[in-house]
C-alpha positions in Angstrom: 0.0 0.0 0.0 1.2 3.5 -0.9 0.6 6.7 1.2 0.2 9.9 -0.7 1.2 13.0 1.3 -0.1 16.3 -0.1 0.5 19.6 1.5 -2.1 22.1 0.4 -2.1 25.8 1.0 -5.5 27.4 0.6 -6.0 31.0 -0.3 -6.3 33.2 2.7 -9.9 33.7 3.8 -11.2 30.7 1.8 -10.6 28.0 4.4 -14.2 27.6 5.4 -15.3 27.3 1.8 -12.6 24.7 1.1 -13.7 22.6 4.1 -17.3 22.9 3.1 -16.6 21.7 -0.5 -14.1 19.0 0.4 -16.7 16.2 1.1 -17.8 16.5 -2.5 -14.2 16.0 -3.6 -13.9 13.1 -1.2 -17.0 11.4 -2.7 -15.3 11.6 -6.2 -11.9 10.4 -5.3 -13.3 7.5 -3.3 -14.6 6.1 -6.6 -11.1 5.8 -8.0 -9.5 2.4 -8.7 -7.1 1.5 -5.9 -8.3 4.2 -3.5 -8.3 2.9 0.1 -9.0 5.9 2.4 -8.0 9.5 3.2 -7.6 11.9 6.0 -7.5 15.7 5.8 -5.9 17.7 8.6 -5.8 21.4 9.1 -2.6 23.1 10.4 -2.7 24.6 13.9 0.1 27.1 13.5 -0.7 27.7 9.9 -4.5 27.3 9.5 -4.4 27.9 5.8 -2.3 24.8 5.4 -3.8 21.3 5.1 -2.3 17.9 5.1 -4.0 15.4 2.9 -3.1 11.7 3.4 -4.4 9.2 0.9 -3.8 5.5 0.9 -3.7 3.8 -2.5 -3.2 0.1 -3.4 -0.3 1.0 -5.8 1.6 4.1 -6.9 0.1 3.7 -10.4 -3.4 3.8 -9.0 -2.7 7.4 -8.1 -0.2 8.6 -10.7 -1.6 6.9 -13.8 -5.1 5.6 -13.2 -6.5 8.5 -11.2 -4.5 11.3 -12.6 -5.5 10.4 -16.2 -9.2 9.9 -15.4 -12.3 12.1 -15.6 -12.5 11.6 -11.8 -9.3 13.7 -11.4 -10.7 16.4 -13.6 -13.9 16.5 -11.3 -11.8 16.3 -8.1 -9.5 19.2 -9.2 -12.5 21.3 -10.4 -13.9 21.2 -6.8 -10.8 21.8 -4.8 -8.3 23.4 -7.2 -9.9 26.9 -7.2 -9.0 27.1 -3.5 -5.3 26.5 -3.9 -2.9 29.4 -3.3 -0.2 27.4 -5.0 0.2 23.9 -6.4 0.1 21.2 -3.7 3.4 19.5 -2.8 2.9 15.8 -3.3 5.1 12.9 -2.2 4.5 9.2 -2.0 5.7 6.8 0.7 5.9 3.0 0.9 6.0 0.9 4.0 9.3 -0.3 5.4 8.2 -3.8 6.2 
């Protein structure tokens, strides 16, 4: 299983709107092949910063299957307008 780590900076003053729209985006990404689950956390010291953690079955489920799908287009249309800058995304694999 792969863990996607995305650091998202939301435009100042739009945090409440982002949080209100996020359940719609979650409903879309949860339909993607290989999607397992996700968590969204808001920064304490930097409340405009969010940490998105998504488990995928494989790296390709995210980087190929999802990213090249209509689901990604829908996902990005919902949350993308809130981004102050492109998210910083990394992937992690288990050590065991």
